[in-house]
C-alpha positions as CSV (number, residue, x, y, z in Angstrom):
1,M,-16.6,6.3,21.6
2,Y,-14.6,7.0,18.5
3,K,-16.2,9.8,16.4
4,Y,-15.0,11.5,13.3
5,D,-16.9,14.1,11.3
6,L,-17.9,13.7,7.7
7,T,-19.6,16.2,5.4
8,T,-20.4,15.8,1.7
9,L,-20.4,19.0,-0.3
10,D,-23.0,19.8,-2.9
11,N,-20.6,18.7,-5.7
12,G,-20.0,15.3,-4.1
13,L,-16.6,16.0,-2.5
14,K,-16.2,14.6,1.0
15,V,-14.7,16.5,3.9
16,A,-13.6,14.4,7.0
17,S,-11.9,15.4,10.2
18,Y,-11.0,14.0,13.5
19,T,-10.2,16.5,16.3
20,M,-7.3,15.8,18.6
21,P,-7.4,18.6,21.2
22,Q,-4.0,17.7,22.6
23,A,-2.3,18.0,19.2
24,N,-0.2,21.0,18.1
25,S,-0.1,19.8,14.5
26,V,-2.7,18.9,11.9
27,A,-2.2,16.3,9.2
28,L,-4.0,17.1,5.9
29,G,-4.7,14.7,3.0
30,V,-6.3,15.2,-0.4
31,W,-7.3,11.6,-1.4
32,V,-8.3,10.6,-4.8
33,A,-10.0,7.2,-5.5
34,T,-7.7,6.3,-8.4
35,G,-4.5,4.4,-8.8
36,G,-2.9,1.5,-10.7
37,R,-6.0,-0.6,-10.9
38,Y,-7.8,2.1,-12.9
39,E,-5.1,1.9,-15.6
40,N,-4.7,-0.4,-18.6
41,M,-1.8,-2.2,-20.1
42,K,-1.0,0.8,-22.4
43,N,-1.0,3.6,-19.8
44,R,0.4,1.6,-16.8
45,G,2.1,4.1,-14.5
46,I,0.0,7.1,-15.5
47,S,-1.4,7.6,-11.9
48,H,2.1,7.7,-10.5
49,F,3.2,10.0,-13.3
50,V,0.4,12.5,-12.7
51,E,1.2,12.5,-8.9
52,H,4.8,13.5,-9.7
53,I,3.7,16.3,-12.1
54,L,1.3,17.8,-9.5
55,F,4.4,18.7,-7.4
56,K,6.0,20.5,-10.3
57,G,4.1,23.8,-10.3
58,T,0.7,25.4,-10.6
59,K,-0.6,28.6,-12.3
60,T,0.6,30.7,-9.4
61,R,3.3,28.6,-7.6
62,T,6.5,27.1,-8.9
63,A,7.7,23.7,-7.7
64,A,10.1,25.6,-5.3
65,D,7.1,27.7,-4.1
66,I,5.1,24.6,-3.3
67,K,7.9,23.0,-1.2
68,N,8.9,26.3,0.5
69,S,5.3,27.2,1.4
70,I,5.1,24.0,3.6
71,E,8.7,23.4,4.7
72,G,9.2,27.2,5.4
73,I,6.6,26.9,8.2
74,G,8.1,23.8,9.7
75,G,5.8,21.4,7.8
76,V,6.2,18.2,5.8
77,L,4.9,17.6,2.3
78,N,4.5,14.3,0.5
79,G,2.4,12.2,-1.8
80,F,2.0,8.6,-2.8
81,T,0.2,6.4,-5.3
82,S,-1.1,2.9,-4.7
83,E,-3.2,0.4,-6.7
84,E,-6.6,2.0,-5.6
85,L,-5.6,5.3,-4.0
86,T,-3.6,8.5,-4.6
87,C,-2.9,10.9,-1.7
88,Y,-1.3,14.3,-1.3
89,L,-0.5,15.1,2.3
90,A,1.0,17.8,4.5
91,K,1.6,18.1,8.2
92,V,1.7,21.6,9.6
93,L,1.1,23.4,12.9
94,G,-2.5,23.9,13.6
95,R,-2.3,27.7,13.1
96,H,-1.1,27.0,9.5
97,I,-4.0,24.7,8.5
98,D,-5.4,27.2,5.9
99,L,-2.1,27.5,4.2
100,G,-1.6,23.8,4.2
101,I,-4.9,23.0,2.5
102,D,-4.4,26.0,0.1
103,V,-1.1,24.5,-1.1
104,L,-2.5,20.9,-1.5
105,S,-5.7,22.1,-3.2
106,D,-3.7,24.4,-5.6
107,M,-1.6,21.3,-6.6
108,V,-4.7,19.2,-7.3
109,L,-6.8,21.9,-9.0
110,N,-4.3,24.1,-10.8
111,A,-1.3,21.9,-11.9
112,R,0.1,23.5,-15.1
113,F,1.5,20.3,-16.8
114,D,4.4,22.2,-18.3
115,V,5.9,20.3,-21.2
116,R,9.4,20.8,-19.9
117,D,8.4,19.5,-16.4
118,I,6.8,16.5,-18.0
119,E,9.9,15.6,-19.9
120,R,12.2,16.1,-16.9
121,E,9.9,14.0,-14.8
122,R,9.6,11.3,-17.4
123,F,13.4,11.0,-17.2
124,V,13.2,10.8,-13.4
125,I,10.6,8.1,-13.5
126,L,12.6,6.1,-16.0
127,E,15.6,6.3,-13.7
128,E,13.3,5.1,-10.9
129,V,12.3,2.1,-13.0
130,K,16.0,1.3,-13.5
131,M,16.7,1.7,-9.8
132,Y,14.0,-0.9,-8.9
133,R,15.5,-3.2,-11.5
134,D,18.9,-2.8,-9.9
135,H,17.6,-3.5,-6.4
136,P,16.9,-7.2,-6.1
137,D,14.8,-6.8,-3.0
138,Q,12.5,-4.5,-5.1
139,Y,12.7,-6.4,-8.4
140,V,11.7,-9.7,-6.7
141,Y,8.3,-8.1,-6.0
142,E,7.9,-7.2,-9.6
143,L,8.5,-10.8,-10.5
144,L,6.0,-11.9,-7.8
145,G,3.4,-9.6,-9.2
146,G,3.7,-11.2,-12.6
147,L,3.1,-14.6,-11.0
148,L,0.1,-13.5,-9.0
149,W,-1.7,-11.5,-11.7
150,P,-0.2,-12.6,-15.1
151,G,-1.3,-10.4,-18.0
152,K,-3.1,-7.9,-15.6
153,T,-2.1,-4.4,-14.6
154,L,-1.8,-5.6,-11.0
155,G,1.0,-7.8,-12.2
156,M,2.9,-4.9,-13.7
157,P,5.1,-2.4,-11.7
158,L,2.9,0.4,-10.3
159,I,5.4,3.0,-11.6
160,G,5.0,1.6,-15.1
161,T,7.5,0.2,-17.6
162,F,10.0,1.7,-20.0
163,E,7.5,1.3,-22.8
164,T,4.4,2.8,-21.1
165,I,6.3,5.8,-19.5
166,K,7.9,6.7,-22.8
167,S,4.6,6.6,-24.7
168,L,2.6,8.8,-22.4
169,K,1.9,12.3,-23.8
170,R,0.9,15.6,-22.1
171,E,-2.7,15.3,-23.2
172,D,-2.9,11.7,-21.8
173,L,-1.8,13.0,-18.4
174,I,-4.2,15.9,-18.5
175,R,-7.1,13.7,-19.7
176,Y,-6.5,11.1,-17.0
177,K,-6.2,13.7,-14.3
178,E,-9.4,15.6,-15.3
179,K,-11.4,12.4,-15.5
180,S,-10.3,10.9,-12.2
181,Y,-9.7,14.0,-10.0
182,N,-13.3,15.1,-9.9
183,P,-15.1,16.1,-6.7
184,S,-17.2,13.0,-6.3
185,N,-13.9,11.0,-6.4
186,V,-12.1,13.2,-3.9
187,T,-12.0,13.1,-0.1
188,V,-10.2,15.8,2.0
189,V,-9.1,14.7,5.5
190,A,-7.7,16.5,8.5
191,C,-6.6,15.0,11.8
192,G,-5.3,16.9,14.7
193,N,-5.7,20.6,15.7
194,V,-8.8,21.2,13.5
195,K,-12.4,22.5,13.9
196,H,-14.6,20.6,11.5
197,S,-17.1,23.4,10.7
198,D,-14.2,25.8,9.8
199,F,-12.5,23.1,7.8
200,V,-15.7,22.4,5.8
201,K,-16.1,26.1,5.0
202,T,-12.6,26.3,3.8
203,C,-12.9,23.3,1.6
204,D,-16.3,24.4,0.2
205,R,-14.8,27.8,-0.8
206,I,-11.8,26.1,-2.5
207,F,-13.5,23.2,-4.3
208,K,-17.1,24.4,-4.9
209,K,-16.4,25.5,-8.5
210,K,-15.4,21.9,-9.5
211,R,-18.3,20.0,-11.0
212,P,-18.7,16.3,-10.6
213,R,-18.1,13.9,-13.5
214,T,-18.4,10.2,-14.0
215,F,-15.4,8.0,-13.5
216,G,-15.2,4.4,-14.5
217,A,-14.5,1.5,-12.2
218,Y,-11.6,-1.0,-12.4
219,K,-12.0,-4.5,-13.5
220,K,-12.7,-7.0,-10.8
221,M,-9.9,-9.2,-9.7
222,R,-9.9,-12.6,-11.5
223,F,-7.2,-15.2,-11.2
224,S,-7.0,-18.9,-11.9
225,Q,-4.2,-21.0,-10.4
226,K,-4.1,-24.8,-10.4
227,D,-0.6,-25.4,-9.1
228,F,2.4,-23.6,-7.6
229,K,4.3,-21.1,-9.8
230,A,7.9,-20.0,-9.5
231,H,10.1,-17.4,-11.3
232,I,13.8,-17.6,-10.5
233,F,15.9,-14.8,-11.9
234,K,19.6,-15.4,-12.0
235,K,21.6,-12.3,-11.0
236,A,25.0,-11.8,-9.4
237,T,24.0,-10.6,-5.9
238,E,25.5,-10.7,-2.4
239,Q,22.3,-12.2,-1.1
240,S,19.4,-14.2,-2.6
241,H,16.1,-12.4,-2.3
242,I,12.9,-14.4,-1.8
243,A,9.3,-13.2,-2.2
244,I,6.5,-15.7,-1.6
245,G,2.9,-14.7,-2.3
246,F,-0.5,-16.3,-1.6
247,H,-3.8,-14.9,-2.8
248,S,-5.8,-13.9,0.3
249,I,-9.0,-12.1,1.3
250,S,-10.3,-8.6,0.6
251,R,-10.3,-5.7,3.1
252,K,-14.1,-6.2,3.7
253,S,-13.9,-9.9,4.4
254,P,-15.3,-11.1,7.8
255,F,-12.0,-13.1,8.2
256,R,-9.8,-10.0,7.9
257,Y,-8.9,-9.9,11.6
258,A,-8.1,-13.6,11.7
259,V,-5.7,-13.0,8.8
260,E,-4.2,-10.1,10.7
261,L,-3.5,-12.2,13.8
262,L,-2.2,-15.1,11.7
263,N,0.2,-12.7,9.9
264,I,1.5,-11.3,13.2
265,A,2.2,-14.8,14.6
266,L,3.8,-15.8,11.3
267,G,6.2,-13.0,10.5
268,A,5.1,-9.4,11.4
269,N,7.6,-8.8,14.2
270,M,10.7,-10.2,16.0
271,S,8.6,-12.5,18.1
272,S,7.1,-14.2,15.1
273,R,7.7,-17.8,14.0
274,L,9.7,-17.1,10.8
275,F,11.9,-14.5,12.5
276,H,12.7,-16.9,15.4
277,E,13.2,-20.0,13.2
278,L,15.3,-18.5,10.4
279,R,17.2,-15.6,12.1
280,E,17.3,-16.2,15.8
281,K,17.6,-20.0,15.9
282,R,19.6,-20.7,12.7
283,G,21.1,-17.4,11.5
284,L,19.9,-18.0,7.9
285,A,18.6,-14.5,7.3
286,Y,19.1,-10.9,8.5
287,A,15.7,-9.8,7.5
288,I,12.6,-12.0,7.1
289,S,9.0,-10.9,7.5
290,S,5.4,-11.4,6.3
291,H,2.8,-8.8,5.2
292,V,-0.8,-8.6,4.2
293,R,-2.1,-6.3,1.5
294,Y,-5.8,-5.7,0.9
295,Y,-7.8,-4.6,-2.1
296,S,-11.5,-4.1,-2.4
297,D,-12.0,-7.5,-4.0
298,G,-9.0,-9.5,-2.9
299,G,-5.7,-9.5,-1.2
300,V,-2.3,-11.1,-0.9
301,L,-0.2,-12.4,1.9
302,T,3.5,-12.2,1.2
303,I,6.7,-13.4,2.9
304,E,10.1,-11.8,2.1
305,A,13.6,-12.7,3.1
306,G,17.2,-11.9,2.2
307,V,19.4,-15.0,2.7
308,D,23.0,-16.2,2.2
309,N,23.3,-17.4,-1.4
310,K,24.6,-20.8,-0.1
311,K,21.7,-21.3,2.2
312,I,18.8,-20.5,-0.1
313,T,17.5,-24.0,-0.3
314,K,17.6,-24.5,3.4
315,A,15.8,-21.2,4.0
316,M,13.1,-22.2,1.5
317,E,12.7,-25.6,3.2
318,L,12.2,-24.0,6.6
319,I,9.8,-21.4,5.4
320,L,7.6,-23.9,3.7
321,K,7.9,-26.2,6.7
322,E,6.5,-23.5,9.0
323,L,3.7,-22.7,6.5
324,S,2.8,-26.4,6.5
325,K,2.7,-26.6,10.3
326,I,0.6,-23.4,10.6
327,R,-2.0,-24.7,8.2
328,K,-2.3,-28.0,10.0
329,E,-2.1,-27.1,13.7
330,P,-3.3,-23.9,15.3
331,I,-0.9,-21.4,16.6
332,T,-0.4,-21.7,20.3
333,K,-2.6,-19.8,22.8
334,K,0.5,-17.8,23.8
335,E,1.2,-16.8,20.2
336,F,-2.5,-15.9,19.7
337,N,-2.7,-13.8,22.8
338,R,0.5,-12.0,21.9
339,A,-0.8,-11.3,18.4
340,V,-4.0,-9.8,19.9
341,E,-2.1,-7.5,22.2
342,Y,0.3,-6.5,19.4
343,Y,-2.5,-5.5,17.1
344,Q,-4.3,-3.6,19.9
345,G,-1.2,-1.8,20.9
346,H,-0.3,-0.7,17.3
347,L,-3.9,0.4,16.7
348,A,-3.6,2.7,19.8
349,F,-0.2,4.0,18.7
350,L,-1.6,4.8,15.2
351,V,-4.3,7.2,16.4
352,E,-1.9,9.1,18.6
353,D,0.0,10.5,15.7
354,T,-1.8,13.0,13.5
355,T,-0.2,11.8,10.2
356,D,-0.7,8.1,10.9
357,H,-4.3,8.8,12.0
358,M,-5.0,10.8,8.9
359,L,-3.6,8.0,6.6
360,W,-5.7,5.4,8.4
361,L,-8.9,7.4,8.4
362,G,-8.5,8.6,4.8
363,E,-8.0,5.1,3.5
364,K,-10.9,3.8,5.5
365,I,-13.3,6.4,4.0
366,V,-12.1,6.3,0.4
367,T,-12.2,2.5,0.3
368,K,-15.7,2.6,1.8
369,D,-14.7,0.4,4.7
370,D,-17.6,-0.8,6.7
371,L,-15.8,-0.4,10.1
372,I,-14.3,3.0,10.9
373,D,-14.3,2.9,14.6
374,I,-11.2,2.1,16.7
375,N,-13.2,0.6,19.5
376,L,-15.3,-1.6,17.3
377,I,-12.2,-2.9,15.5
378,S,-10.7,-3.6,18.9
379,D,-13.8,-5.5,19.8
380,N,-13.7,-7.5,16.6
381,I,-10.1,-8.5,17.1
382,R,-11.1,-9.9,20.5
383,K,-13.9,-11.9,18.9
384,V,-11.5,-13.9,16.7
385,K,-11.1,-17.5,17.9
386,L,-7.9,-19.5,17.8
387,D,-9.6,-21.9,15.4
388,D,-10.4,-19.0,13.0
389,T,-6.7,-18.5,12.4
390,L,-6.3,-22.2,11.6
391,A,-9.3,-22.2,9.2
392,I,-8.0,-19.2,7.2
393,A,-4.4,-20.6,7.2
394,S,-5.7,-23.9,5.7
395,E,-7.4,-21.9,3.0
396,I,-4.5,-19.6,2.1
397,F,-1.5,-21.8,2.4
398,K,-2.2,-24.3,-0.4
399,R,0.2,-25.6,-3.0
400,A,-2.2,-24.4,-5.7
401,N,-2.0,-20.9,-4.2
402,L,1.8,-20.8,-3.8
403,N,3.9,-18.3,-5.8
404,I,7.7,-18.0,-5.4
405,A,10.0,-15.4,-6.8
406,I,13.7,-15.4,-6.2
407,V,16.5,-13.1,-7.4
408,G,20.0,-14.4,-6.9
409,P,23.0,-16.3,-8.4
410,M,21.2,-19.7,-8.4
411,E,22.4,-22.7,-10.3
412,E,20.2,-25.4,-11.9
413,K,20.7,-27.7,-9.0
414,E,19.3,-25.2,-6.6
415,K,16.4,-24.4,-8.9
416,R,15.5,-28.1,-9.1
417,A,15.6,-28.3,-5.3
418,I,13.3,-25.3,-4.9
419,N,10.8,-26.8,-7.3
420,A,10.9,-30.1,-5.5
421,L,10.2,-28.3,-2.2
422,A,7.2,-26.5,-3.8
423,E,5.9,-29.8,-5.3
424,G,6.0,-31.3,-1.8
425,F,4.2,-28.4,-0.1
């Protein structure tokens, strides 16, 4: 039976661990239940900005000290921001667990927010914004977000815009951090060579002085779409980049595992329909894949491809043709069984690595997932019926739920052809 340990400290901070006796390493994560969805149109990108600043130094450690403390003992240090989560993580040998959590907690509790660091990092983030704009495979997702969630923060780049990043002041960053990084909003997770009771004592000693505060919730996802939408951005590129998006289900939906299997059969690997039809069979694309992204109250299923500029219309025709087939006829029994085994195998691989395991467990706990048990998830996957994948495909793949973003050197003739294909979907 899968069993992890979870303790809630007096101030509301959660401490979770999963002991892997065979592991030499331990992966540590300080998770904060904040991210892009907690922002507004004026401060978009502030979560990501704060994450950057926390690596720039504390009251007792410089930025170099932070990196050297972990990398100097053979460890790895990183961080990331998503729409609903922010995480600071380190992977170290088990004997260095105390140093690992000391560095991460120092970053989270004692960041100095030096004005010079903020201005330097502001410049770095603005360059990051430019970089994404210059990469069509990245920029196409920015366009797709604007179609899926027009006028909402979810529809804006997670890193922010030129306007929002330039406008953020030091006091804005500090205020946002103090409001969101409070104990009741933080979960500390360890997976690997760890003893839970010792880990709890360490975390209690480090975090006990922090008092809980209230933190607001994000606005629930609302969208209204009556027909397909398309945004085609003309740009001189060597390839045309396609991103197709459909609103989908939330991470807590009972149909989640049906969507997972549908996605695997559609485009998650080299055995998938889209990969076979567009790359293997016709050579239209080097890379084509599908992905599912979940939020607490919604989700999105996306398809991405990079295709020859002269073959963009044919590629779109074939993609939409496969989507039409998969919403009308169930995937084959062979495809279904292969998807089940693929999911089961990757679930098993995930929990063998301390970092992957920590990232999986941390996200499950912070998002209050109802099912945090590898074995039960495996059982639920096997309960999915072939007809379930057809039912969910017919709900997702509708013309009124179709969003198409393309970046490439397209002419008006090709644009009209793409619109005609979408109208016939």
